[in-house]
Backbone as CSV, one residue per row, in Angstrom:
resi,resn,N_x,N_y,N_z,CA_x,CA_y,CA_z,C_x,C_y,C_z
1,MET,120.355,172.666,114.331,119.045,172.105,114.025,119.251,170.704,113.434
2,PRO,118.524,169.677,113.922,118.695,168.318,113.402,118.161,168.198,111.986
3,PRO,118.728,167.293,111.191,118.243,167.111,109.812,116.827,166.539,109.816
4,THR,116.084,166.931,108.822,114.720,166.404,108.686,114.723,165.262,107.689
5,HIS,113.768,164.392,107.813,113.653,163.239,106.923,112.315,163.302,106.216
6,SER,112.114,164.356,105.451,110.811,164.552,104.805,110.546,163.555,103.683
7,ALA,111.586,163.014,103.054,111.371,162.087,101.941,110.881,160.722,102.425
8,ALA,111.285,160.308,103.593,110.914,158.980,104.089,109.409,158.773,104.191
9,PRO,108.648,159.716,104.763,107.200,159.471,104.833,106.564,159.315,103.459
10,ARG,107.036,160.044,102.458,106.476,159.913,101.114,106.754,158.529,100.549
11,ARG,107.980,158.044,100.726,108.305,156.697,100.249,107.443,155.668,100.960
12,TYR,107.294,155.830,102.266,106.481,154.893,103.039,105.031,154.954,102.576
13,ALA,104.525,156.147,102.344,103.127,156.291,101.929,102.873,155.592,100.599
14,SER,103.843,155.622,99.694,103.638,154.977,98.398,103.675,153.456,98.515
15,ARG,104.225,152.940,99.595,104.324,151.495,99.800,103.213,150.961,100.697
16,ARG,102.455,151.837,101.285,101.397,151.404,102.200,100.426,150.486,101.461
17,GLY,100.126,149.362,102.058,99.208,148.411,101.448,99.839,147.555,100.360
18,LYS,101.149,147.615,100.227,101.855,146.860,99.182,102.720,145.783,99.823
19,VAL,103.025,144.761,99.065,103.963,143.730,99.502,105.074,143.623,98.469
20,ARG,106.257,143.319,98.927,107.394,143.182,98.015,107.458,141.740,97.519
21,LYS,107.586,141.592,96.215,107.715,140.279,95.583,108.880,140.334,94.605
22,GLU,109.535,139.214,94.452,110.617,139.127,93.476,110.407,137.857,92.669
23,PHE,110.364,137.999,91.344,110.133,136.845,90.489,110.711,137.110,89.114
24,TRP,110.845,136.040,88.335,111.398,136.126,86.985,110.258,136.212,85.984
25,LEU,110.373,137.148,85.037,109.376,137.313,83.982,110.060,137.285,82.625
26,ASP,109.345,136.828,81.633,109.830,136.854,80.252,109.861,138.320,79.811
27,PRO,111.034,138.869,79.493,111.119,140.287,79.143,110.301,140.661,77.910
28,LYS,110.191,139.746,76.944,109.385,140.041,75.751,107.912,140.137,76.119
29,ALA,107.442,139.225,76.966,106.040,139.249,77.395,105.756,140.508,78.207
30,LEU,106.694,140.897,79.054,106.516,142.101,79.865,106.464,143.348,78.988
31,ARG,107.370,143.444,78.013,107.368,144.604,77.105,106.088,144.654,76.285
32,ARG,105.640,143.498,75.815,104.402,143.450,75.024,103.217,143.905,75.869
33,ALA,103.119,143.386,77.080,102.031,143.787,77.975,102.115,145.277,78.286
34,GLN,103.318,145.776,78.505,103.500,147.193,78.815,103.015,148.057,77.658
35,THR,103.343,147.658,76.440,102.899,148.396,75.258,101.385,148.330,75.113
36,LEU,100.825,147.131,75.222,99.382,146.961,75.057,98.587,147.707,76.120
37,LEU,99.107,147.742,77.338,98.402,148.408,78.431,98.682,149.906,78.486
38,GLY,99.696,150.354,77.757,100.055,151.771,77.793,100.659,152.175,79.127
39,ALA,101.296,151.229,79.789,101.887,151.490,81.102,103.246,152.159,80.934
40,GLU,103.577,153.022,81.894,104.857,153.722,81.835,105.996,152.912,82.449
41,THR,105.670,152.058,83.413,106.709,151.294,84.103,106.344,149.813,84.131
42,GLU,107.338,148.995,84.438,107.085,147.560,84.564,106.160,147.280,85.742
43,ARG,106.355,148.006,86.818,105.488,147.835,87.993,104.042,148.159,87.646
44,GLU,103.832,149.261,86.950,102.479,149.633,86.537,101.893,148.557,85.620
45,THR,102.724,147.983,84.770,102.279,146.913,83.877,101.734,145.738,84.677
46,VAL,102.477,145.301,85.673,102.049,144.161,86.491,100.776,144.511,87.257
47,GLU,100.704,145.714,87.832,99.515,146.105,88.590,98.280,146.176,87.691
48,LEU,98.421,146.732,86.490,97.292,146.790,85.560,96.859,145.396,85.130
49,ALA,97.828,144.527,84.883,97.496,143.157,84.482,96.735,142.434,85.591
50,LEU,97.142,142.626,86.836,96.427,142.012,87.957,95.014,142.570,88.077
51,ASP,94.862,143.875,87.878,93.524,144.486,87.895,92.645,143.897,86.797
52,LEU,93.224,143.658,85.631,92.451,143.095,84.523,92.003,141.664,84.802
53,VAL,92.809,140.903,85.497,92.412,139.540,85.866,91.192,139.595,86.781
54,ALA,91.218,140.483,87.763,90.080,140.624,88.675,88.852,141.124,87.922
55,PHE,89.041,142.078,87.011,87.921,142.606,86.229,87.309,141.520,85.355
56,ARG,88.143,140.678,84.768,87.644,139.590,83.925,86.733,138.667,84.732
57,GLN,87.117,138.377,85.958,86.294,137.524,86.813,84.967,138.219,87.121
58,GLU,85.009,139.514,87.437,83.790,140.271,87.734,82.887,140.350,86.508
59,LEU,83.473,140.541,85.350,82.706,140.603,84.109,82.023,139.267,83.830
60,GLY,82.745,138.189,84.009,82.167,136.857,83.814,81.008,136.609,84.759
61,GLN,81.163,137.024,86.011,80.077,136.854,86.982,78.864,137.681,86.573
62,GLY,79.093,138.884,86.100,77.991,139.730,85.635,77.269,139.121,84.447
63,LEU,78.011,138.558,83.520,77.401,137.916,82.354,76.585,136.692,82.753
64,ARG,77.107,135.916,83.695,76.350,134.755,84.177,75.059,135.199,84.859
65,THR,75.106,136.288,85.589,73.904,136.824,86.235,72.903,137.276,85.187
66,LEU,73.371,138.003,84.177,72.476,138.472,83.110,71.875,137.308,82.335
67,ALA,72.648,136.264,82.121,72.153,135.112,81.365,70.984,134.443,82.084
68,GLY,70.927,134.575,83.385,69.855,133.964,84.147,68.588,134.795,84.219
69,LEU,68.617,136.010,83.691,67.446,136.885,83.737,66.537,136.644,82.544
70,GLU,65.244,136.762,82.778,64.289,136.728,81.672,63.925,138.169,81.357
71,LEU,64.212,138.564,80.133,63.960,139.941,79.725,62.784,139.988,78.763
72,ASP,61.958,141.015,78.911,60.858,141.256,77.983,61.332,142.221,76.914
73,ARG,60.933,141.976,75.679,61.272,142.906,74.603,60.292,144.065,74.657
74,ARG,60.813,145.238,74.766,59.978,146.446,74.832,60.253,147.281,73.588
75,ASP,59.194,147.594,72.852,59.352,148.405,71.637,59.084,149.849,71.905
């Protein structure tokens, strides 16, 4: 019976939609961010930080939209 490669599809599935990048980071900044974000891994730290950047932009857009509304005070 030929060997099966059951682990390969799982590895591939976890990489689907991802791109590989290699860059240098300040280890102190990475550890600090990891602690503040409560991330278990460095990869999770970077992914959470990127999500927060996008969320910050969405939050700012929402605030600008709200600032343009005229609201009535209702008691």
